[in-house]
C-alpha positions in Angstrom: 93.4 128.1 66.2 93.6 128.6 70.0 93.7 125.4 72.0 94.6 124.4 75.6 97.3 121.7 75.6 98.2 120.1 79.0 96.7 123.2 80.7 98.7 125.7 78.6 97.2 128.0 75.9 98.6 127.2 72.5 98.1 128.5 69.0 98.2 125.8 66.3 97.3 125.5 62.6 96.6 121.8 63.1 93.2 120.5 62.0 93.4 117.1 63.6 94.8 115.6 66.7 97.4 113.7 64.8 98.6 116.9 63.1 98.8 118.6 66.5 100.9 115.9 67.9 103.3 116.2 64.9 103.5 120.0 65.2 104.3 119.7 69.0 106.9 117.0 68.2 105.2 114.2 70.1 106.1 110.8 68.6 105.4 107.2 69.5 102.5 104.9 69.8 102.7 104.9 73.6 101.0 108.3 74.0 97.6 108.6 75.6 95.5 111.5 74.3 92.2 113.0 75.4 90.2 115.9 74.0 87.7 117.7 76.3 88.0 114.8 78.8 87.3 112.1 76.2 90.0 109.5 75.4 91.0 109.5 71.7 92.6 106.2 70.7 95.7 106.2 68.5 93.8 104.8 65.5 91.3 107.7 65.7 93.7 110.6 65.9 93.9 111.2 62.1 90.1 111.6 61.9 89.6 113.6 65.2 88.9 117.2 64.1 90.0 119.9 66.5 87.9 123.0 67.3 88.9 126.3 68.8 89.0 126.1 72.5 89.5 122.3 72.7 91.3 121.1 75.8 93.8 118.5 74.8 95.7 116.3 77.3 98.8 114.4 76.1 100.2 111.9 78.5 103.4 109.9 78.1 104.9 107.3 80.5 107.5 108.4 82.9 110.5 106.5 84.0 111.7 106.1 87.5 110.2 105.1 90.7 
């Protein structure tokens, strides 16, 4: 299905947000995720179903200063 991930168009077979993170090789409990502007908590990612055209933001902490 076609999705927008961090502002970039992506094609993915993932059905859930957790599956998408795995296919994009994001790992760790420290990620922040939002779908269509709504925060999706870590414990809800396995149940959060994706739909074509969803806008997903994946944020990870940055080091430095």
